[in-house]
C-alpha positions in Angstrom: 8.6 56.3 228.0 7.7 59.8 228.1 4.6 62.0 227.3 5.9 63.8 224.2 8.6 61.4 223.4 9.1 60.5 219.7 8.9 56.5 219.2 9.0 54.0 216.2 6.4 51.5 215.7 8.1 47.9 215.7 5.1 45.9 214.8 2.0 46.7 212.6 -0.6 47.8 214.4 -4.0 49.3 213.6 -3.3 50.0 209.8 -0.1 51.4 211.3 3.2 49.8 209.6 6.0 49.2 211.6 9.0 51.6 211.0 6.7 54.7 211.5 7.2 57.5 213.7 4.9 58.9 216.1 5.0 60.8 219.2 3.8 59.3 222.8 0.4 61.5 223.6 -1.0 59.7 226.7 0.6 56.2 229.1 -1.2 53.9 231.0 -0.1 50.4 232.6 1.4 48.4 229.6 -1.0 50.9 227.0 0.7 53.8 225.2 -1.7 56.4 223.1 0.8 57.6 220.0 0.1 60.6 217.9 1.1 59.7 214.2 0.8 60.9 210.6 -1.4 58.7 208.5 -2.8 59.5 204.9 -2.0 63.5 205.5 -4.0 63.7 209.1 -3.1 62.8 212.6 -4.2 59.8 214.1 -4.0 58.6 217.9 -3.1 54.9 217.9 -3.3 52.5 221.0 -0.1 50.2 221.6 1.3 48.2 224.1 4.3 49.2 225.2 6.3 46.2 223.7 4.8 47.6 220.1 7.1 50.8 220.1 10.3 51.6 221.1 11.8 54.8 221.5 13.7 56.6 218.7 17.0 57.3 220.1 16.8 53.0 220.6 15.6 52.4 217.5 18.1 53.5 216.1 21.0 52.1 217.9 19.3 48.8 217.5 19.0 49.1 213.7 22.7 50.2 213.5 23.6 46.8 215.3 21.9 44.8 213.0 23.6 46.8 209.9 26.9 46.4 211.4 26.2 42.7 211.8 25.0 42.3 208.1 28.2 44.4 206.5 26.3 47.0 205.3 26.7 50.5 205.5 29.6 50.8 207.4 32.9 53.5 206.7 35.0 50.3 207.0 34.6 47.0 205.5 34.1 44.0 207.6 36.4 41.3 206.1 34.4 37.5 206.1 36.0 34.5 205.5 34.5 34.6 201.7 36.3 37.9 200.9 39.9 36.6 201.5 
């Protein structure tokens, strides 16, 4: 991760819900300071590196999960039950 990079929370941390987007404001060892909007105000949240993912990685994993569950695909997935 780099300062200024957009990230997504993967765990609930300090009143911040999983799935919320933010921007990396600072790094130190395994701690990241993320700025995000909570209740119309910019808040800074200190999190561990395993509590956030870079936005492109989050999108890739989310898309993979959709494919695995057969959701939101351009072509339907044929399973044994569908036959």
